[in-house]
C-alpha positions in Angstrom: 1.5 -5.2 -22.7 3.5 -3.2 -20.2 1.7 -0.1 -21.1 -1.6 -1.7 -20.6 -0.5 -3.0 -17.2 0.6 0.5 -16.1 -2.5 2.0 -17.6 -4.6 -0.5 -15.6 -2.7 0.1 -12.4 -3.1 3.9 -12.8 -6.8 3.6 -13.5 -7.3 1.5 -10.4 -5.1 3.8 -8.2 -6.9 6.9 -9.7 -10.3 5.3 -9.0 -9.3 4.4 -5.4 -8.0 8.1 -4.8 -11.2 9.7 -6.2 -13.3 7.2 -3.9 -11.2 8.3 -0.9 -11.2 12.0 -1.9 -15.0 11.6 -2.1 -15.3 9.8 1.3 -12.8 12.2 2.9 -13.9 15.5 1.4 -14.5 17.0 4.8 -11.9 15.3 6.9 -8.6 13.7 6.8 -8.9 10.1 8.0 -6.2 8.9 10.4 -6.0 5.2 10.9 -7.1 4.4 7.2 -4.9 3.2 4.3 -5.3 2.2 0.7 -3.3 -0.8 -0.8 -3.3 -1.4 -4.7 -1.7 -4.4 -6.2 -1.8 -5.0 -9.9 -0.2 -7.9 -11.8 0.3 -8.5 -15.4 1.5 -12.0 -15.7 4.4 -12.4 -13.3 5.1 -8.9 -12.8 3.3 -6.5 -10.4 3.3 -3.3 -8.7 2.2 -2.4 -5.2 1.3 1.1 -3.8 0.4 1.7 -0.1 -0.9 5.1 1.0 -1.9 6.3 4.5 -2.1 9.6 6.4 1.7 9.8 7.7 0.3 10.1 11.2 -0.8 6.5 11.2 2.8 5.2 10.2 5.1 7.8 11.2 3.4 9.3 14.0 3.2 12.9 12.7 2.4 14.8 9.5 4.4 17.8 9.5 7.7 18.2 7.8 10.5 16.5 9.7 12.8 19.1 10.9 14.0 18.0 14.2 16.5 15.1 14.7 13.8 13.2 16.5 11.4 13.5 13.7 13.9 12.8 11.1 14.7 9.5 12.9 11.1 8.6 13.1 10.7 9.0 9.4 13.9 7.0 8.6 12.8 4.2 10.9 9.3 4.1 9.4 10.7 4.1 5.9 13.2 1.2 6.8 10.6 -0.8 8.7 8.2 -0.8 5.7 10.8 -1.7 3.2 12.2 -4.4 5.5 8.6 -5.9 6.4 6.7 -5.6 3.2 7.0 -9.2 2.5 5.4 -9.8 6.0 2.6 -7.1 5.4 1.7 -8.8 2.1 2.4 -12.5 1.9 2.1 -14.2 -1.4 2.1 -18.1 -1.4 5.7 -19.1 -0.9 5.4 -21.3 -3.9 5.1 -18.3 -6.1 8.7 -17.1 -5.5 7.6 -13.5 -5.3 10.3 -10.7 -4.6 9.7 -7.1 -3.8 11.8 -4.3 -5.0 11.4 -0.9 -3.5 10.6 1.9 -6.0 10.0 4.7 -3.4 8.9 5.3 0.2 8.2 8.9 1.1 6.1 11.2 3.1 4.2 13.6 0.7 2.7 16.8 2.0 -0.6 18.1 0.8 0.2 21.4 -1.1 -2.9 23.0 0.2 -2.6 22.0 3.8 0.7 21.8 5.4 -0.8 19.8 8.4 -1.6 16.7 6.3 0.8 14.5 4.7 0.6 11.0 3.3 3.1 8.1 3.8 3.3 6.4 0.3 5.4 3.2 -0.5 5.8 1.8 -3.9 7.2 -1.6 -4.8 7.7 -3.5 -7.9 6.9 -7.4 -7.5 8.2 -10.2 -9.6 7.0 -14.0 -9.1 8.2 -17.0 -10.8 4.4 -18.4 -11.0 1.1 -16.7 -11.5 -1.1 -15.5 -8.6 -4.2 -17.0 -10.0 -5.7 -19.9 -7.6 -3.5 -18.8 -4.7 -4.2 -16.6 -1.6 -2.7 -13.5 -0.3 -2.2 -13.0 3.3 -2.3 -9.4 4.6 -0.6 -8.9 8.1 -0.5 -5.3 9.2 -1.2 -6.1 12.9 2.1 -4.6 13.9 1.0 -1.2 12.8 -1.2 -0.2 15.8 -2.4 3.0 14.6 -4.0 1.5 11.3 -7.7 0.7 11.8 -8.4 -0.4 8.4 -6.9 -0.8 5.0 -9.0 -1.0 1.7 -7.1 -3.3 -0.7 -7.6 -3.8 -4.3 -5.8 -6.5 -6.3 -5.8 -6.7 -10.1 -4.4 -10.0 -11.5 -5.0 -10.9 -15.1 -8.9 -10.7 -15.6 -9.6 -10.5 -11.8 -10.3 -7.5 -9.9 -10.6 -8.2 -6.2 -11.4 -6.0 -3.1 -11.0 -6.6 0.6 -11.1 -4.6 3.7 -8.2 -5.3 6.3 -9.1 -4.6 9.8 -6.6 -5.1 12.7 -6.3 -8.7 12.1 -4.7 -10.9 9.5 -6.9 -11.1 6.4 -6.7 -13.7 3.6 -7.8 -12.9 -0.1 -8.5 -15.6 -2.4 -7.1 -14.8 -5.8 -9.9 -16.6 -7.8 
């Protein structure tokens, strides 16, 4: 079952990446992010990906102490606030566990890097029939986030724009 879940997540993430690559073939899109959440029963995974400039404030390799501090602050902030950014119904008892948060440089272009955060999610009750509240309003440089949620047989998509957005998992 876990291999099916992992396969579905990667198919979804790959499809989102290919869609993004097609949309951004000629330009790197600052202010835009992709959010993918996939659940198999009570266990889920989350991946958030955005140009690093939109989260960290720059995309070059952090060499100076000031840049290293900005990157560290962005990572700590994201890990600390993930349950604020993605709010599951409190009755579900969902907990986030960080897998990785990193800035990944484009191998073909040293002026572009992505901020990528991955989390495991464990809930005590299933998501179906509830809502998810997305609140990225504190991230002032983000203009829109394309969110995809897979939960059981459901595949849902929403666009999050500079305001709190609710997604019904139905």
